N, C-alpha and C positions, 0 to 999 in steps of 0.2 A: 873636721874631725872625721874619723872613720864612721861609716854609716851605722855600724852596730853600736858604737858608743853614742852616736847621735840619737838613736832610738831610745836607749836607756835614759839619756838626759831629758828627752822630750817627756817620757813617762814620769820622771822625777819632778819636772817642772809642772806638769799637769796635776800630779798628785798634791803638790804643795800650792797649787793655784797661783803660780807665778806667771803663767802664760808661756806657751811654748812656740810661738811663731812670731814673725815669719821665718820659715826655714827653706833653704835651697838645697836640692840634691844635685850631685854630679855623678851620674851612673857609671861613666867610664872609669872614674877613680874611686867609686864607692865611698864618697865623702858627702857630708852634710855641712852646711854653713848656717849658723844662727845669726840673724840680724838683731842687734841689741842696742839699747841706749848706751851712750858712751859715758858710763859712770865708773869705769875702772881706772884707777890712778895709773899714770904712766910708769911709775916705779913697779907697779904690780904686773904690768904687761911684760916687762923685762924679766921679772921673777918667774913668770909662767913659761919661759922658754924651755924649761925642763920638761914640760908637758909634751912639747913637740918631739923632743929627743926620745922620750920614753913611750909615748902613746900616739904620736902623730896628731896632736891637738894643738892648733896654732891660735894665738890670740892676736888679732890685728889691732893696731892703734888708730887713733883719730887721723883722718886723712888718707887711710889706706883704702884701696878700691876693691870692690867685689862686683863681679859680673852678674847681673840679674837675668833671670829667664825672660825671654820675649815670647810673644805669641808664635813666632816662627820656630821656637824650640819645642813646641808640643810634640810629644812622641819621640823626642830627640834623645840621643845618648849623651848629649852635652850638659844640659841644664834643665831643671824643672822645679816645680814647687812641691814641697811636702806639705807645708802650710802657707798658703798665699798671703800676701800683704793686702788685707782688706780695709785697713784703717791706718792711722798714724801710730798706733800702739806698737811699742817695741819692749820686750821684757828687759829687765835690768841686766846689764852685763855681769854685775856681781852675782845675781841670782843664778845665772847660767854657769858661772865659774863654781859656785857652791855646788850646783847639781853635778857638774863634771867631777869635782873632787869626791862627792858622795858616791856616785856610781862606780868610780874607779877605786874606791876605798883609800883615797889619799887624804892626808891631813891638810886642812885649809891653811892658807897663808894668814898670818896674824894681821896683815894690813887690811884684809877684806873686812 
């Protein structure tokens, strides 16, 4: 998602105490990626395609790959951590979707 949306989503998650990390930044594209538990139904992922068309927010499905930052990426314009992965905790994918809808002023999908 765009970094400015990501910042608002992180604040929303922190405010609701849903956990806001781990989060990856890609400075060259000014985007953030939230690593989440895979608790979003497959039908919901397809329904969220409109988010990408309207707001550049993509929801990846199970089995999709995300490039993680490496120690070599420090100070890099390619990838870095906003909130590093310090444990096995991942916020709920549904909670992140709720937060995205909240900060963008969108109606939540009823499947959530």
